[in-house]
C-alpha positions in Angstrom: 71.3 91.6 98.7 74.3 93.8 98.9 77.7 93.3 100.6 77.3 93.7 104.3 80.6 95.1 105.6 79.2 95.9 109.1 80.0 92.4 110.4 82.7 91.4 107.9 80.6 88.9 106.0 79.5 89.2 102.5 76.0 89.0 100.9 75.4 87.8 97.4 74.9 90.6 94.9 71.9 89.6 92.9 73.3 90.6 89.5 76.2 88.2 89.6 75.1 85.5 92.0 74.1 81.9 91.5 76.7 80.9 88.9 75.7 77.3 88.9 72.0 77.8 89.7 71.3 80.1 86.8 71.7 77.3 84.3 72.1 73.6 84.7 72.8 72.7 81.1 74.4 74.2 78.1 72.1 76.1 75.6 71.8 74.9 72.0 73.9 77.8 70.9 76.7 77.0 73.4 76.7 73.4 72.3 77.0 74.4 68.7 79.9 76.8 69.5 81.6 74.1 71.6 81.4 71.6 68.8 82.9 74.2 66.4 85.6 75.2 68.8 86.6 71.6 69.3 87.1 71.4 65.6 89.6 74.2 65.7 87.3 77.2 65.0 88.9 80.0 67.0 86.1 82.4 66.2 83.6 80.0 67.7 85.7 79.8 70.9 85.9 83.6 71.0 82.1 83.9 70.7 81.7 81.2 73.5 84.0 83.1 75.9 83.0 86.7 75.0 79.8 86.9 77.2 82.0 85.9 80.2 85.2 87.8 79.4 84.5 90.9 81.6 83.3 89.0 84.7 86.2 86.5 84.5 88.6 89.5 84.3 86.9 90.9 87.4 87.3 87.5 89.2 91.0 87.4 88.4 91.3 91.0 89.7 89.6 90.1 93.0 91.9 87.1 93.4 95.2 88.9 92.6 94.6 92.6 93.3 96.5 94.0 90.4 95.2 94.7 86.8 98.3 93.4 85.0 98.3 90.2 87.0 94.6 89.8 86.3 95.2 90.2 82.6 97.9 87.5 82.7 95.7 85.1 84.6 92.8 85.7 82.2 95.0 84.9 79.2 96.2 81.8 81.0 92.6 80.9 81.7 91.6 81.2 78.0 94.6 79.1 76.9 93.8 76.4 79.4 90.1 76.4 78.4 91.1 76.1 74.7 93.3 73.2 75.4 90.8 71.6 77.7 87.9 71.7 75.3 88.1 67.9 74.3 87.5 66.9 77.9 84.6 69.3 78.7 81.1 67.8 79.0 79.1 69.9 76.6 75.9 69.0 78.4 77.0 71.3 81.2 77.0 75.2 81.0 80.5 76.5 80.2 80.4 79.4 82.7 81.1 77.5 85.9 83.8 75.6 84.0 85.5 78.9 83.0 85.4 80.1 86.6 86.9 76.9 87.8 89.8 77.3 85.3 90.2 81.0 86.2 90.3 80.2 89.9 93.0 77.6 89.4 95.0 79.9 87.2 94.9 82.6 89.9 95.9 80.1 92.6 98.8 79.0 90.5 99.9 82.6 90.0 99.7 83.2 93.8 101.8 80.2 94.4 104.4 81.3 91.9 104.9 84.9 92.8 107.0 85.9 95.8 105.2 87.2 98.9 104.4 90.8 98.6 105.0 93.4 101.2 102.0 94.3 103.4 101.5 97.7 105.1 103.5 96.7 108.2 106.6 96.5 106.0 106.2 100.0 104.7 107.1 103.2 106.5 108.3 106.8 105.9 112.0 107.4 105.1 114.4 107.3 108.0 117.4 109.5 108.5 120.8 107.7 109.0 121.3 106.8 112.6 117.6 107.5 113.5 115.9 104.3 114.7 112.4 105.8 114.8 110.8 104.5 111.6 107.3 106.0 112.4 104.0 104.5 111.5 103.7 102.2 108.5 101.5 103.2 105.6 97.9 102.0 105.8 97.4 101.0 102.2 98.8 98.1 100.1 101.0 100.0 97.6 100.8 97.3 94.9 97.0 97.1 94.8 95.4 98.8 91.9 91.8 100.2 91.6 89.5 98.5 89.1 88.6 101.0 86.3 85.0 102.1 86.2 85.0 101.8 82.4 85.4 98.1 82.7 82.4 97.5 84.9 80.0 95.1 83.2 76.8 96.6 84.7 75.5 99.5 82.6 74.9 102.8 84.2 71.3 104.1 83.9 68.1 104.5 85.7 67.0 100.9 85.1 69.6 99.2 87.2 70.9 101.5 90.1 70.9 98.8 92.7 72.6 96.3 90.5 75.2 98.9 89.7 75.8 99.6 93.4 76.1 95.9 94.2 78.6 95.3 91.4 80.8 98.2 92.4 80.8 97.1 96.0 82.4 93.8 95.0 85.2 95.6 93.3 85.9 98.4 95.8 89.5 98.9 96.7 89.0 98.3 100.5 87.4 94.9 99.8 90.1 94.0 97.3 92.9 95.0 99.7 91.3 93.0 102.5 91.1 89.9 100.3 94.9 90.0 99.8 95.4 89.2 103.5 93.8 85.8 103.0 95.5 82.6 101.8 94.8 81.8 98.1 92.3 79.1 99.0 90.4 81.1 101.5 90.3 84.0 99.0 88.9 81.7 96.3 86.3 80.2 98.6 85.1 83.5 99.9 84.8 85.0 96.4 83.1 82.0 94.9 80.7 81.4 97.7 79.7 84.9 98.9 80.4 87.2 95.9 79.5 84.9 93.0 77.0 82.6 94.7 78.5 79.2 94.0 77.2 76.5 96.4 79.7 74.6 98.6 79.1 71.5 96.5 80.1 73.4 93.3 83.2 74.9 94.9 84.2 71.5 96.2 84.5 70.1 92.7 88.3 70.8 92.9 90.5 67.7 93.7 90.9 66.9 97.4 88.1 69.1 98.5 84.7 68.5 100.1 81.7 70.7 101.0 82.7 70.5 104.6 86.3 71.7 103.9 84.9 74.5 101.8 82.6 75.7 104.6 85.4 75.5 107.0 87.7 77.6 104.8 84.8 80.1 104.4 84.4 80.5 108.1 88.1 81.1 108.6 88.1 83.6 105.7 85.2 85.5 107.3 87.0 85.8 110.6 90.2 86.9 109.0 88.6 89.6 106.8 86.2 90.9 109.4 88.5 93.5 111.1 90.0 94.6 107.8 86.8 96.0 106.2 85.4 99.4 106.9 82.1 99.7 108.6 80.3 100.8 105.5 81.3 100.3 101.8 81.7 103.3 99.6 78.5 102.4 97.8 76.6 102.2 101.0 77.9 105.7 101.9 76.7 106.9 98.5 73.2 105.5 99.1 73.0 107.3 102.4 73.7 110.7 100.8 70.4 112.6 101.2 70.5 114.8 98.1 72.0 115.0 94.7 74.6 117.5 95.9 75.7 115.0 98.6 75.9 112.2 96.1 77.9 114.3 93.7 80.4 115.1 96.5 80.7 111.4 97.4 81.4 110.6 93.7 
C-alpha cells in the first residue's frame, strides 16, 4: 500500500512497515552481537547497528526535516544505545528499541531548538517606507531534500513498487508538511502510518497509552491533510503513460 495523499492520510509502505510485527524476538546472531557489545566490543555494536543505520537516518530526517540535524540525532541515538545496552532485554529484537531511542533523541532535539520560521514569516524584500510586504514564500527555506543516493531500496526491475513507496515517504512535500505538527504528533504519525508500529508499541513511552496514541494520530491526520498535495510525486510518475513522460517527470 502506498501513501495516499488524496485525503491527507498515510498508508503503510510494504517495504518498511511492521517494525514490531516482522520479528518478535532477537535472532541468535543479534544475541551474540549484543553479548559482545555489552562486553565493550565496539565492532560488534557497529555490526548490530549497521543493518538499521540508513533507515534510522531517514527516520531522524522525517522528524527534523534537515540533513545536518538528522545526522546529529542519529549520532545521539547511537551513543544512547551504546550506553543503554546493559538494560536492554536481549530476548527482544533490537530494531524497535533503536527506533524508540531515535524518536526520543529527535523529540529532545525539537524541544531544544528555537522555533523555526514558517512560510508566513517569509516574504520578498520591502523598500523603505513601503508597507506592502507582498505574498510570503510557499516553501520552508530550512527544509532540505533527502539525497537519492542514500535511499535504502535498490533501483532495479525487481522492486519498482517498493522503490516508489520508499521515495514517497521521503518526498519534500511530505517532510515539509510534517514540520507543521508538534513533535509528538509527528512521531506518532511516522511510527504508526509510515513505519507500521502498532498503537501498543508506540505507547511504550512513559505516560502514554494506546488511546492517547490514537488520539494524537487523529489530530495529526487532520492537521496535515490540507498541507499535502493531491498526488505525490511518485504517484504522478506512475501516471506517466510512456517512457518519455516518465523521463520528463524525473
